[in-house]
N, C-alpha and C positions, 0 to 999 in steps of 0.2 A: 282165709277163711270167707266162704261165700256171705254176703250180708244177710240173707235169709236165715242162714243157720245161726248168726251171731243174734238176730232178732228172736228166733225160737229159744235159744238157750237162755236170753235175757228174761223172757216171759216165764219160762219154765223156772228159772232160779228165783224170780220174784214170788211165783205161787209157793215153791217149796219153803223158801223162808219164811213167809208169812204162816203156813201151815204148821212148821215145826215149831216156830215161837208161840203159836197158839196151844199147841198140845202140850209144850213144856209149861207154858204158864198155867194152864189148866191142872196139871198135875200137881204143880206147887202151890196151887192156891189154897187158902185154908177151907176147911170142910163146911163152915158156916158162911161163906161168901155167897152172896146173892147178886146175881148180874142185873137182876131188874131193879137194883136199888142205886142204879149209876144216877148221880146228881144231874138235874135239869141244865145247869149251867155248862157241865162237860158236852152234854148233847148241843147245845146251842153253839158252844165254840167250835166243836167238831163240824158242824154245818157251816159255819162261816169261814172256817179255815179252808173246807172243800171247795166253796164258792170261790173264794179269793184265788186259791191255787188253780182251779179250773180256769179263770179268767187269765192268769199268767200264763197257762199253758197255752191257750187260745192265741193270745198275743204273740207268743214266741213262734209257733207254728205258722200264723199269718206273716211274721217278719221274715222267716227263712223261706217261705214260699215266694214272697215277693221279691227277695233278693234272688231267687233262682229264676224267676221270670224276668228280672230285669237283665240277668247275666245273659239269657238267651236273646233279649233285645239288643244288647251291645253287639253280640256277634252278627245278628241280622244286619244292624246298622253298618257295621264295619264292611261286612262282604258287599252289601248293595253299594256303598260309597265307592269301593275299590272297583266294583263292576261298571259304575257310571263312569269313573275315570278311564277306564278299558275302553268302553264305547265311545266316548266324547271325543277322544283324540284321533277318530277317524278323519278329522277335517285337517288334521296336521300332515306334514310330508311324511313320506314313508319311512325315512331313517328315524325321526323323532317319534312317529307312531309306534314303530316296531320295538325301539328302545324302552319307551314307557310301559307297553304292554308285557315286554319280556321281563321288567323290573317288577310290575305288578304280579305276573305270574309266578315269579321266583318267591316273592314275599308270602303269597297264598300258599305255595307249595311247602316253604318254611313253617308256616302257621299248622297246616293240616299234618304233615309228618313228622314235625320235631317239636314245636312249641307247644301243641297242645297236651301231648303226654309230659312235658317238662312243668307245665303250668298245674296239671293234675298232680304231680309228684311233688313240686316244691312250693305251690302257691304263688307263683311269680312268672312273669313273661321273661324271655331270653333276650340278651343283648344283641344277638344276631339279628333276631326279629326287627329291634328297633333300628339296626344298620341298616336293613333292607328296606325299611319303610321311609328312612330318611334319604336313601337313594331315589326312591319314587317321588319324594317330594321335590329334590333336587332336581329331577327330570320335568316335574311340572313347572316349578316356579321358575327356572332358569330359562326356560324357553321364551325366545323373543318372537311373538306374532308378526308375520310378514304381510299379511291380507287382513282387511276389515273382518272377513268371516272368520279367520283364526282369533282375532281380538275379541270378537263376541263369544268365542268359546272358552277363552282363557280365564276370565273371572269364575264362571261356574266351575271350571276344574280346580281352581283355588279352593272354592267352598266344599267340594267334595272331599278334596285333600285334607281341608281342616275337619270335615265331619269323620273321616277314616281315622285321623288321628285322635281326635276326641273319644271315638268309640274303642280304639284300642287302649287308651289310658282307663277308660271305664272298665273294660274287661280285665286290665290288670288289677284295678283296685278291688274287684269282685272275686278274684281268684282265690284269695286266702279266706278262712272261714269267717263269717259275720257275726257269730254270737261271741261277746266278750266273756272272760272267764269268770268275772263277778255274776254274770247272768247265769252261767252254768251253776255257780255255787248256789244261787238261789233256787234255780230248778231241782237240783238234787237234794238240797237242804229242804225244800218244801215237799218234796215227794217222801222223805224220811218223815217228816212232821206229820204229813197227811195220812199216811199208812200207820204211823205210830198211834194216832188218836183212835184207830179202829180198836187197837188193845186198849184204850183208855175207857172204851166203851163195854169192856169186859165180855167180848163175845165168847159164846160156849162152843163146845166141841161137836155140835150137831152137824151132819153133813151139809144141811142148807147154808148154814153161817161160814163154813170153812170154804165151801165153793164160792160163795159171794165175796168172802175176803180174798180169795186167790185171783177171782176174775177182776177185782177192783185193782189189785197190786199189778196183774199182767197187763191191765189198761195203761196204768201210769208208765210202766216200762215199755210199752208199745208207743206211747206218745213222745217219750223222752227220745227213744230210738228214731222216730220220725223227725224229730228237730235235728238230731246228730246228724242223719242221712242227708237232710236238706241243707245243712249248714256250709258244706262246702259245694258251691253250684258245679264246678268242673271235675270233681274227682269222686263224688259218692252218690249212691241212689241214682234218682232220674236227674242225670246230669244235663247241663246245657250242651246242645249238640253242635258239631262241627258241620252240619248237613247245609247250612246257608252257603258256606264257601264251595261246597262240592256240586250244589245246584247251579250257582251262578258261573262257575268256573269248571265246567264239566271235564276239562283236560287235566285238571289235577285229581289224580286217583287217590281215595282215602286209604 
């Protein structure tokens, strides 16, 4: 099911539930009930509950957006480090240079064609990708420089290899959802309490109040969907892109 359809259905469902509950409550309310007699303490509590929940929602959105941005940074760092390795080995002999570049291309091709989809589906990187990167590391570290020029390039290559490995590990850590279950419990529970306080204010069945209650519930549903959509940086919504690999390694087709 497309995500835009899920969002639309969630917002419509939130509006419908609020309107139905309001109508049912209004029909079952005593005839002498006066909505204007809501105690001041309830209005005060409702205001503070709304403020606290808005802060929590804002922090959650900022957290998942930062995680998504960091995920893209990990991809960029990994691709850049591998590109530097592929370029810096030009000072090596042809056989060593071609072997390292071939293994780098094999790893990048696996990431683009296989590991990316596996990471989106399962929230983890593949063992094959780890093996291919280990092969690149062995190529880089096991080579013995034969000239001073090659020796000067050797340590920077090791640094780039370490940067690529670190970026891959960071990408693996950010592949799974970032929001713990207890946070989702708080977000969903807070939504129920916040919307429930609308009924504590004894809203009436006037079109204006029903529209405002429906829009308020739809807004909360949208924000919760936004958090869920950004929670998995590689599989939902505005995902981290594989473009850095494709732009730095144009021979690898996406």
